[in-house]
C-alpha positions in Angstrom: 29.9 11.2 -28.8 26.5 11.0 -30.3 25.0 7.3 -30.9 23.3 7.2 -34.3 22.5 3.5 -34.6 22.3 0.4 -32.6 22.2 -2.9 -33.9 19.1 -2.6 -36.4 17.9 0.7 -35.0 18.5 4.1 -36.2 18.6 6.4 -33.0 15.9 9.5 -33.4 16.0 11.0 -30.1 17.0 10.9 -26.4 14.1 10.1 -23.9 16.0 10.2 -20.6 19.4 9.4 -19.2 20.3 8.3 -15.7 23.1 6.7 -13.6 22.7 3.4 -15.6 22.7 4.4 -18.8 20.5 6.2 -21.7 17.1 5.6 -23.2 16.4 6.4 -26.8 13.6 6.7 -29.3 14.6 4.5 -32.4 13.2 3.0 -35.8 13.8 -0.2 -37.2 16.0 0.4 -40.3 14.1 -2.4 -42.2 10.8 -2.4 -41.0 10.6 1.2 -39.6 9.0 0.1 -36.7 9.4 2.5 -33.4 11.1 1.0 -30.5 12.3 2.5 -27.0 16.3 1.4 -26.8 17.8 1.2 -23.4 21.6 1.6 -23.9 23.6 0.9 -20.5 26.7 2.6 -19.0 29.9 1.2 -20.7 31.5 1.7 -17.1 28.8 -0.6 -15.7 29.2 -3.2 -18.5 32.9 -3.8 -16.9 32.0 -4.4 -13.6 32.1 -7.8 -12.0 28.9 -9.9 -12.7 27.2 -7.1 -14.4 26.8 -9.2 -17.6 25.1 -11.9 -15.3 22.6 -9.4 -14.0 21.9 -8.2 -17.4 21.3 -11.5 -18.9 19.1 -12.2 -16.0 17.1 -9.1 -16.8 16.5 -10.1 -20.2 15.3 -13.4 -19.2 12.8 -11.9 -17.0 11.5 -9.8 -19.5 11.4 -12.9 -21.9 8.8 -14.5 -19.5 6.2 -11.7 -20.1 4.0 -11.2 -22.6 0.8 -9.1 -21.8 -1.5 -6.5 -23.1 -0.7 -4.2 -19.9 3.2 -4.9 -19.7 5.6 -3.1 -22.1 6.9 -5.7 -24.6 10.7 -6.8 -25.1 11.6 -6.6 -28.9 15.2 -7.7 -28.6 18.8 -7.4 -27.0 22.4 -7.0 -28.3 25.9 -5.5 -27.8 27.6 -2.9 -29.6 31.4 -2.0 -29.3 31.0 -3.4 -25.6 28.0 -1.9 -24.6 24.9 -3.6 -23.9 21.3 -2.7 -24.9 18.0 -3.9 -25.5 14.7 -2.6 -27.2 11.3 -2.3 -25.9 7.9 -1.3 -26.9 7.4 2.5 -27.5 4.5 3.6 -25.4 3.2 7.1 -26.9 1.6 8.6 -23.5 2.6 9.6 -20.3 3.3 8.0 -17.1 1.1 8.8 -13.8 3.8 10.6 -12.1 3.7 13.0 -15.1 -0.1 13.2 -14.8 0.5 13.9 -10.9 3.4 16.3 -11.4 1.2 18.4 -13.8 -1.8 18.5 -11.1 -3.9 15.8 -12.5 -6.5 14.8 -9.8 -7.9 11.2 -10.1 -11.4 10.3 -9.1 -12.2 6.8 -7.3 -13.5 5.2 -10.7 -10.3 6.4 -12.7 -7.9 4.8 -9.7 -10.0 1.7 -9.5 -9.8 1.1 -13.0 -6.0 1.6 -13.2 -5.8 -0.5 -10.4 -7.7 -3.6 -12.2 -5.5 -3.3 -15.2 -2.1 -3.3 -13.3 -3.3 -6.3 -11.3 -4.0 -8.2 -14.7 -0.4 -7.4 -15.5 1.1 -8.3 -12.1 -1.1 -11.5 -12.2 0.5 -12.5 -15.4 4.0 -11.8 -13.9 3.4 -13.5 -10.5 2.3 -16.5 -12.5 5.7 -16.9 -14.3 7.7 -16.2 -11.1 8.7 -12.5 -11.8 8.1 -10.0 -9.0 8.3 -6.4 -10.2 9.4 -4.8 -6.8 8.9 -1.1 -7.9 5.3 -0.4 -8.5 5.1 3.3 -8.4 3.7 6.2 -10.6 6.7 6.7 -12.7 6.5 3.0 -13.9 2.9 2.8 -15.0 2.2 4.3 -18.4 -1.1 5.6 -19.9 -1.3 4.8 -23.6 -2.6 7.8 -25.4 -4.3 5.5 -28.2 -6.8 3.5 -26.0 -6.0 4.9 -22.4 -4.7 1.4 -21.5 -2.3 0.8 -18.7 1.2 -0.4 -19.3 3.6 -1.7 -16.4 7.1 -0.9 -17.4 10.7 -1.4 -15.9 11.2 -4.8 -14.5 15.0 -3.9 -14.3 15.3 -4.4 -11.0 12.7 -7.5 -10.8 13.9 -10.7 -9.2 13.0 -14.4 -9.8 11.2 -16.2 -7.0 14.1 -18.1 -5.2 16.6 -16.4 -7.7 19.4 -15.3 -5.1 22.7 -15.0 -7.0 21.9 -11.7 -7.8 21.1 -9.8 -5.0 22.7 -10.0 -1.5 20.3 -10.8 1.5 19.5 -7.3 3.2 20.0 -5.0 -0.1 16.9 -2.6 -0.3 15.7 -2.0 -4.0 12.6 -0.3 -4.9 11.3 3.6 -4.4 10.6 4.2 -0.8 7.4 5.9 -1.0 5.6 2.9 -2.3 7.8 0.0 -0.5 6.4 -2.8 1.6 7.6 -3.0 4.9 9.4 -6.2 4.4 11.3 -5.0 1.3 12.1 -1.9 3.5 13.6 -4.3 6.2 15.7 -6.2 3.4 13.4 -9.3 4.1 12.5 -11.7 1.2 9.8 -10.2 -0.7 6.9 -12.2 -2.9 3.9 -11.1 -4.8 2.2 -9.6 -1.7 5.2 -6.8 -1.5 3.9 -5.7 -5.4 0.3 -5.6 -4.0 1.3 -3.3 -1.0 3.1 -1.2 -3.5 -0.1 -1.2 -5.8 -2.2 0.2 -2.6 0.1 2.7 -1.7 0.0 4.0 -5.5 -3.8 3.9 -5.4 -3.9 5.8 -1.9 -1.3 8.3 -3.8 -3.4 8.9 -6.9 -6.7 9.4 -4.7 -5.2 11.8 -1.8 -2.8 13.3 -4.3 0.3 12.8 -1.7 1.9 9.4 -0.5 0.8 7.3 2.1 3.9 8.7 4.2 6.1 11.6 4.0 9.7 11.8 5.7 12.4 14.2 5.9 14.8 11.2 5.1 14.9 7.9 3.8 15.4 6.2 7.3 12.5 8.1 8.4 10.1 7.3 5.4 11.1 3.4 5.7 10.5 3.4 9.4 6.9 4.8 8.7 6.1 2.0 6.3 7.4 -0.5 8.8 5.9 0.7 11.9 3.1 3.6 11.5 -0.6 3.3 10.4 -1.7 5.3 7.5 -4.5 8.0 7.7 -7.7 6.8 6.1 -7.6 7.9 2.5 -11.0 9.6 2.8 -9.5 12.2 5.2 -7.6 13.8 1.9 -10.3 12.3 -0.8 -13.8 12.1 0.8 -15.6 10.9 -2.3 -13.9 7.5 -2.2 -16.1 4.7 -1.1 -15.7 3.2 2.0 -15.4 -0.4 0.4 -12.6 1.0 -1.6 -10.9 2.5 1.6 -11.1 -0.9 3.3 -9.6 -2.7 0.5 -6.5 -0.3 0.5 -6.4 -0.8 4.4 -5.9 -4.5 3.7 -3.2 -3.7 1.1 -1.4 -1.6 3.2 -1.2 -4.0 6.1 2.2 -4.4 7.6 1.9 -8.1 8.1 2.0 -9.8 4.3 -0.3 -12.5 6.0 -3.0 -9.9 6.4 -2.8 -8.3 3.1 -5.0 -9.6 0.0 -3.2 -12.5 -1.0 -2.8 -12.2 -4.9 -3.5 -9.9 -7.8 -6.3 -12.1 -9.1 -8.5 -11.9 -6.2 -7.6 -8.0 -5.8 -9.1 -7.5 -9.4 -12.3 -9.3 -8.7 -12.6 -7.2 -5.4 -12.4 -4.1 -7.3 -14.6 -5.3 -10.2 -17.2 -6.4 -7.8 -17.1 -3.1 -5.9 -17.7 -1.1 -9.3 -20.6 -3.1 -10.1 -22.0 -2.9 -6.4 -22.0 0.9 -6.9 -23.8 0.7 -10.2 -20.7 1.9 -12.5 -22.6 0.8 -15.8 -20.6 -1.6 -18.2 -21.6 0.5 -21.0 -19.3 3.2 -20.0 -16.3 0.8 -19.8 -17.4 -0.4 -23.3 -18.0 2.4 -25.2 -15.2 4.5 -23.9 -12.3 2.0 -22.7 -9.9 5.3 -22.3 -12.2 7.2 -20.3 -9.9 7.8 -17.3 -7.1 9.0 -19.8 -7.1 12.5 -20.9 -6.0 12.7 -24.5 -3.8 15.7 -25.6 -4.9 17.9 -28.4 -4.1 16.7 -31.8 -2.1 20.1 -32.5 -0.3 19.6 -29.3 3.0 17.7 -29.1 3.3 14.1 -28.3 5.2 12.6 -25.2 6.7 9.2 -25.4 7.0 6.7 -22.6 8.8 3.6 -22.6 10.4 1.0 -20.2 11.0 4.6 -18.4 13.8 5.5 -16.2 16.8 3.6 -16.5 17.1 4.0 -12.8 15.4 6.4 -10.4 16.2 9.3 -12.6 12.8 10.5 -14.3 12.9 9.8 -18.1 13.1 13.5 -19.6 10.3 13.8 -22.2 11.9 16.2 -24.7 13.7 14.6 -27.2 17.1 15.5 -28.1 17.7 14.9 -32.1 20.4 12.3 -32.9 20.7 11.5 -36.1 17.1 12.7 -37.7 13.7 13.9 -37.3 11.4 12.4 -34.8 9.2 9.7 -35.6 11.0 8.7 -39.0 13.6 6.4 -40.3 16.6 8.5 -41.1 19.3 7.7 -43.8 22.6 7.9 -42.4 25.0 10.8 -43.2 27.1 11.1 -46.4 30.7 10.8 -45.1 33.6 12.9 -46.1 35.8 12.1 -48.8 38.2 9.3 -48.0 35.9 8.3 -45.0 34.9 4.7 -44.5 31.9 3.7 -45.8 28.6 4.1 -43.2 27.0 1.1 -42.1 23.9 0.3 -43.7 21.0 -2.0 -43.0 22.7 -4.8 -45.1 25.8 -4.0 -43.2 25.8 -3.7 -39.2 28.2 -1.8 -37.2 31.6 -3.4 -36.5 31.9 -5.5 -33.2 27.9 -5.6 -32.7 25.3 -8.3 -32.3 21.7 -8.2 -32.1 19.2 -10.8 -31.1 15.4 -10.5 -31.8 12.8 -11.7 -29.5 9.9 -12.8 -31.2 6.3 -12.7 -30.1 6.0 -16.6 -29.8 9.1 -16.5 -27.7 7.5 -14.6 -25.2 5.3 -15.5 -22.1 6.3 -19.2 -22.2 6.3 -21.3 -19.2 9.4 -23.9 -19.5 8.1 -27.7 -19.5 10.3 -30.8 -19.4 10.3 -33.0 -22.5 8.0 -35.8 -22.6 9.7 -39.1 -21.9 8.5 -42.4 -22.6 6.5 -44.2 -19.8 7.8 -47.6 -18.4 5.9 -48.2 -15.5 5.5 -51.4 -13.4 2.6 -52.2 -11.2 4.5 -51.6 -8.0 4.8 -48.0 -9.5 1.1 -47.6 -10.4 0.4 -48.9 -6.7 2.4 -46.2 -5.3 1.2 -43.6 -7.3 -2.5 -44.6 -6.6 -1.6 -44.2 -2.6 -0.1 -40.6 -3.5 -3.0 -40.1 -5.2 -5.3 -40.8 -2.4 -3.2 -38.9 0.0 -2.8 -35.9 -2.3 -6.9 -35.9 -2.7 -7.0 -36.3 1.1 -4.5 -33.4 1.4 -6.3 -31.2 -1.3 -9.6 -31.9 0.3 -8.5 -30.9 3.8 -6.9 -27.8 2.3 -10.1 -26.4 0.4 -11.1 -23.3 1.7 -14.2 -23.4 3.8 -17.4 -22.3 2.5 -19.1 -18.8 3.6 -21.7 -20.7 5.7 -19.3 -22.9 7.5 -16.7 -20.1 8.6 -19.5 -18.3 9.7 -20.9 -20.8 11.7 -17.7 -21.7 13.1 -17.2 -17.8 14.2 -20.4 -17.4 16.0 -19.3 -20.7 17.8 -16.2 -19.4 18.8 -17.9 -16.0 20.1 -20.6 -17.4 21.5 -19.6 -16.6 25.1 -19.6 -12.7 24.3 -16.3 -11.9 25.7 -13.6 -10.0 23.9 -11.4 -12.9 24.6 -13.3 -15.3 22.7 -13.7 -12.6 19.9 -9.7 -12.2 19.6 -9.5 -16.1 19.7 -11.8 -16.1 16.3 -9.5 -13.3 14.8 -8.1 -15.7 12.3 -11.3 -17.0 11.1 -12.5 -13.5 11.0 -9.9 -12.2 8.9 -10.3 -15.2 6.5 -13.9 -14.5 6.1 -13.4 -10.8 5.1 -10.6 -11.7 2.9 -12.6 -14.5 0.9 -16.3 -13.2 1.2 -16.0 -9.4 1.6 -19.2 -9.0 -0.5 -20.9 -11.3 1.7 -24.0 -9.2 3.9 -22.5 -10.9 7.0 -19.3 -9.2 6.6 -20.9 -6.3 8.2 -21.2 -8.0 11.5 -17.6 -9.6 11.2 -16.2 -5.9 10.5 -17.6 -5.0 13.9 -15.7 -8.0 15.4 -12.7 -6.9 13.5 -12.9 -3.4 14.8 -13.5 -4.5 18.4 -9.9 -6.5 18.0 -8.3 -3.5 16.9 -9.4 -1.6 19.7 -8.7 -4.3 22.1 -5.4 -4.7 20.5 -4.8 -0.7 20.9 -5.7 -0.9 24.7 -3.1 -3.5 25.3 -0.5 -1.2 23.4 -1.4 1.6 25.8 -1.2 -0.5 28.7 2.3 -1.4 27.4 3.4 2.1 27.1 2.1 2.7 31.0 4.6 0.1 31.7 7.5 1.6 29.6 7.7 -1.2 27.4 6.8 0.4 24.5 8.2 3.7 22.8 5.8 7.2 23.5 7.7 9.7 21.5 5.8 8.8 18.2 2.2 9.4 19.4 -0.4 11.3 18.0 -1.9 14.5 20.4 -5.0 12.4 21.1 -3.2 9.4 22.1 -0.6 11.3 24.2 -3.5 13.0 26.1 -5.5 9.5 26.5 -2.2 8.1 27.9 -2.0 11.0 30.5 -5.9 10.2 31.4 -5.3 6.9 32.1 -2.3 7.4 34.4 -4.5 10.0 36.2 -7.3 7.1 36.4 -4.8 5.0 38.3 -3.7 7.5 40.7 -7.3 9.5 41.1 -10.2 8.2 39.3 -12.2 11.5 39.7 -9.5 13.6 38.0 -9.2 10.9 35.5 -12.8 10.9 34.8 -12.6 14.6 34.1 -9.6 14.5 31.6 -11.4 11.6 29.9 -14.4 14.0 29.7 -12.2 17.0 28.3 -10.5 14.5 25.6 -13.9 14.0 24.5 -15.0 17.5 24.3 -12.0 18.4 22.4 -11.7 15.7 19.7 -15.0 14.4 19.6 -17.3 15.2 16.7 -20.0 13.4 15.0 -19.4 10.5 12.6 -15.8 10.9 13.5 -14.3 7.2 13.3 -10.8 7.9 11.7 -7.7 6.6 13.1 -6.1 7.6 15.4 -8.8 9.9 16.9 -11.8 7.6 16.3 -10.5 4.7 18.2 -8.9 6.7 21.2 -12.5 8.6 21.5 -14.2 5.0 21.4 -11.7 3.7 24.2 -12.3 7.5 26.2 -16.0 6.6 26.3 -15.4 3.3 27.3 -13.2 4.0 30.1 -15.2 6.8 31.6 -18.7 4.7 31.4 -16.6 2.1 33.2 -15.6 4.9 35.8 -18.8 6.3 36.2 -20.4 2.9 37.0 -17.7 2.1 39.7 -18.0 5.4 41.2 -21.9 5.9 41.2 -22.5 3.7 44.4 -19.5 5.6 46.4 -20.7 9.2 45.1 -24.3 8.4 46.4 -22.9 7.3 49.8 -20.5 10.4 50.2 -23.0 12.7 49.2 -25.7 11.3 52.1 -22.5 11.7 54.7 -22.1 15.3 53.7 -25.6 16.1 53.9 -25.8 14.7 57.5 -22.6 16.7 58.4 -24.0 19.9 56.9 -27.3 19.5 58.9 -25.3 19.1 61.9 -23.3 22.1 61.6 -26.3 24.1 60.9 -28.0 22.6 64.1 -24.5 23.9 66.0 -24.8 27.3 64.4 -26.8 29.0 67.0 -25.4 27.6 70.1 -21.6 27.0 68.7 -21.0 29.0 65.8 -17.1 28.4 65.9 -17.7 24.7 65.6 -20.3 24.8 62.9 -18.1 27.1 60.7 -14.9 24.7 61.3 -17.2 21.8 59.8 -18.4 24.2 56.9 -14.8 24.9 56.3 -13.6 21.3 56.2 -16.3 20.6 53.7 -14.9 23.2 51.2 -11.4 21.8 51.7 -11.9 18.2 51.3 -14.7 18.3 48.5 -14.1 21.9 46.6 -12.4 19.7 43.7 -14.9 17.2 43.4 -17.4 17.8 40.7 -20.1 15.8 42.3 -19.9 17.5 45.6 -20.5 21.1 44.2 -23.9 21.8 45.7 -22.7 20.6 48.9 -19.3 23.0 48.9 -21.6 25.6 48.1 -24.2 25.1 50.7 -20.9 25.0 53.1 -19.4 28.4 51.4 -22.8 30.3 52.0 -23.1 29.5 55.2 -19.5 30.8 56.1 -20.4 33.9 54.1 -23.6 34.5 56.1 -23.1 37.1 59.0 
């Protein structure tokens, strides 16, 4: 049966349908304001605990009031079915833009990232994690090009574990943080991982990882390193690629810690790359391609009811789109239809004013009746608190840098590894400091050291080798040869460099394996240099002796020539001596 009215709203059209219910476009019968109304499935409402989850979702939405977040208007129940109304955003989602072939440049993606950070900071400050940041949940408003974050339907409050059994996986696999894929507790940094994956997809026009199945995709998020985004979007600045690399770290502790810091990093990058502020102020919607005024509008809302995308074609359900429609006249003898003054039977609706949104609850003040002992205790606690605060203050850039230099004074890789924590902290806090360039070299050395240790464990059979890239597999085989025969190992290392090397190639894993191969080859050449010189002197002496024997004892001399060919034919450094022996054997 078609729905014509929900609470105070007249239904205008259908925006989308999913397994959890339907989203309608609607008009408030008294004010004429448009809204998107989410009507949940009647079957779900009968499930045990569903109403508790619905009330928690409403409480989540009531905590939020921000220009970059779709706003809650109200909620209610009609004939046993639960629904709520949200701000109707006229525009399109990033998912629709990607599906239509839209290409985003790095400035557009940075602007989207900054506005999404502002929304996430507002939510995180109120204890709300989104848990499902993806292109379908970011809307571009046609009116001003602003970004609107929607669908907090699976958001979870910090510490609110009643609604989800530990181990459940909620979210969209292409953009899911590793800890979320494992069913571990998530926090604000999980949303930042998803935002990094989203920005990567906008730049590269493809997800960070692709898989033939959900388990394969989740496994890649947990264990595989993403390809550098500049491989797919060469115009991306190196600093933006570095920021995305930090956001996509597997360990949450190594990611940028919060949305506010990420926003400031992105804004600083735009400023450093001389993106004039006039561009942003004169046209705040410069990154959103407006549709022609003669074309049809597309309406975005708190989009998909679940993971089924919202269909943008409107199915008439009681009137023309975009206008308040009077109820149909009933046939003779029928009951009088509901009006604005007479709501539908068995219904209730609670409007949520803007003043109620975004509030952070505070305890009611109580009269102070404090003894001098309490004041003394409070003073002591204050002193302890100030001491702890002072100890917990982040170090300045100079003090942190000086500490790193002292730790790495030995110059060994072991000393650099010991300073790893301070190096990462400096790069996270002071990435725009000129000294960050030097410390990124240290960071690169640490990554190479860790990669070399991984290859050592693979040689010992302690780590799997079935998921290696071609160059990683070739390097592993070359190292095995080095252990057995240094000369053959050196030959294979040179072949890897010749096959995979090219100027300026620093991409992972190719670039890292090439650096390791060159270092191993240099080390081998240094170790074998003295040995080769001694061997060449010995060969020259034995060939001279064979030449002296040739007139008197030709058979003995030829035996010596053949021995040189047999023993040294496969050794590149002995090629001259082998050629001399073969020439002597071929001479009558």
